[in-house]
C-alpha positions as a Markdown table, in Angstrom:
| # | Residue | x | y | z |
|---|---|---|---|---|
| 1 | Met | 0.0 | 0.0 | 0.0 |
| 2 | Ala | 1.3 | 3.5 | -0.9 |
| 3 | Lys | 2.0 | 6.0 | 1.8 |
| 4 | Asn | 2.3 | 9.8 | 1.1 |
| 5 | Lys | 4.5 | 12.3 | 2.7 |
| 6 | Ile | 5.1 | 15.9 | 1.9 |
| 7 | Ile | 8.5 | 17.4 | 1.5 |
| 8 | Thr | 9.1 | 21.2 | 1.0 |
| 9 | Val | 11.5 | 22.3 | -1.7 |
| 10 | Gln | 12.0 | 26.1 | -2.1 |
| 11 | Asp | 8.8 | 26.7 | 0.0 |
| 12 | Val | 6.8 | 24.5 | -2.4 |
| 13 | Pro | 5.0 | 21.4 | -0.9 |
| 14 | Ile | 5.7 | 18.3 | -3.0 |
| 15 | Thr | 4.0 | 15.0 | -2.5 |
| 16 | Val | 6.2 | 11.8 | -2.3 |
| 17 | Ser | 4.5 | 8.5 | -2.6 |
| 18 | Ile | 6.2 | 5.5 | -1.1 |
| 19 | Ser | 5.3 | 2.1 | -2.5 |
| 20 | Asp | 7.2 | -1.1 | -2.1 |
| 21 | Glu | 10.1 | 0.7 | -0.7 |
| 22 | Gln | 10.2 | 3.0 | -3.8 |
| 23 | Asp | 9.7 | 6.7 | -3.8 |
| 24 | Tyr | 7.6 | 8.5 | -6.4 |
| 25 | Ile | 7.8 | 12.4 | -6.6 |
| 26 | Cys | 4.7 | 14.1 | -7.9 |
| 27 | Ile | 5.8 | 16.1 | -11.0 |
| 28 | Thr | 2.2 | 17.7 | -11.0 |
| 29 | Asp | 3.1 | 19.4 | -7.7 |
| 30 | Met | 6.4 | 20.7 | -9.1 |
| 31 | Ala | 4.6 | 21.9 | -12.2 |
| 32 | Ala | 1.9 | 23.6 | -10.2 |
| 33 | Ala | 4.6 | 25.6 | -8.4 |
| 34 | Lys | 5.8 | 26.9 | -11.7 |
| 35 | Ser | 2.3 | 28.3 | -12.5 |
| 36 | Asn | -1.2 | 27.9 | -11.2 |
| 37 | Asp | -2.8 | 24.4 | -10.9 |
| 38 | Ser | -4.8 | 24.8 | -14.0 |
| 39 | Arg | -1.6 | 25.3 | -16.0 |
| 40 | Ala | 0.3 | 22.4 | -14.4 |
| 41 | Ala | -0.9 | 20.0 | -17.2 |
| 42 | Asp | 0.4 | 22.4 | -19.8 |
| 43 | Val | 3.8 | 22.5 | -18.0 |
| 44 | Ile | 4.1 | 18.8 | -17.9 |
| 45 | Arg | 3.0 | 18.5 | -21.6 |
| 46 | Asn | 5.6 | 21.0 | -22.7 |
| 47 | Trp | 8.3 | 19.1 | -20.6 |
| 48 | Leu | 7.3 | 15.9 | -22.2 |
| 49 | Arg | 7.8 | 17.4 | -25.7 |
| 50 | Asn | 11.4 | 18.3 | -24.8 |
| 51 | Arg | 14.0 | 16.1 | -26.7 |
| 52 | Ser | 16.2 | 15.9 | -23.6 |
| 53 | Thr | 13.3 | 14.8 | -21.5 |
| 54 | Leu | 12.3 | 11.9 | -23.9 |
| 55 | Glu | 16.0 | 10.8 | -24.2 |
| 56 | Phe | 16.3 | 10.7 | -20.5 |
| 57 | Leu | 13.0 | 8.8 | -20.1 |
| 58 | Ala | 13.9 | 6.3 | -22.8 |
| 59 | Thr | 17.3 | 5.7 | -21.4 |
| 60 | Trp | 15.7 | 5.1 | -17.9 |
| 61 | Glu | 13.3 | 2.6 | -19.5 |
| 62 | Glu | 16.0 | 0.8 | -21.3 |
| 63 | Ile | 17.8 | 0.3 | -17.9 |
| 64 | Tyr | 15.0 | -0.5 | -15.7 |
| 65 | Asn | 12.2 | -1.9 | -17.8 |
| 66 | Pro | 12.9 | -5.3 | -19.5 |
| 67 | Asn | 9.7 | -5.0 | -21.5 |
| 68 | Phe | 10.6 | -1.5 | -22.9 |
| 69 | Lys | 10.1 | -1.2 | -26.8 |
| 70 | Val | 13.4 | 0.5 | -27.8 |
| 71 | Phe | 12.5 | 0.5 | -31.5 |
| 72 | Glu | 9.2 | 2.1 | -31.0 |
| 73 | Ser | 10.9 | 4.7 | -28.8 |
| 74 | Glu | 12.9 | 5.8 | -31.7 |
| 75 | His | 9.8 | 7.0 | -33.6 |
| 76 | Phe | 9.0 | 9.3 | -30.6 |
| 77 | Lys | 12.7 | 10.7 | -30.5 |
| 78 | Lys | 12.5 | 11.4 | -34.4 |
| 79 | Asp | 9.4 | 13.4 | -34.0 |
| 80 | Val | 10.1 | 15.3 | -30.8 |
| 81 | Gly | 10.2 | 19.0 | -31.2 |
| 82 | Leu | 7.7 | 19.1 | -34.2 |
| 83 | Val | 4.7 | 21.3 | -33.8 |
| 84 | Thr | 2.5 | 18.2 | -34.4 |
| 85 | Phe | 4.2 | 16.0 | -31.7 |
| 86 | Thr | 2.3 | 15.0 | -28.7 |
| 87 | Gln | 3.4 | 12.6 | -26.2 |
| 88 | Ser | 1.0 | 9.7 | -25.8 |
| 89 | Gly | 3.3 | 7.2 | -23.9 |
| 90 | Leu | 6.5 | 5.2 | -24.6 |
């Protein structure tokens, strides 16, 4: 069962969920600190459109996810940065 705790980073409360001895940091809380809550989804969406972000996430998945589809991730990397690009999941 997941447990939540709140940490404060630069006066911003950030939720950390702890499940199976793993910590998960809420990026929505971090994004909301950048702008108001209604814009948090836009901040995350833009972050996920960033080439460096996708390369980081793909590398992370290659290391830690034995079922990661490396070939399919290359299509995302190729299209990132295009106006028409939207992240739907790797």
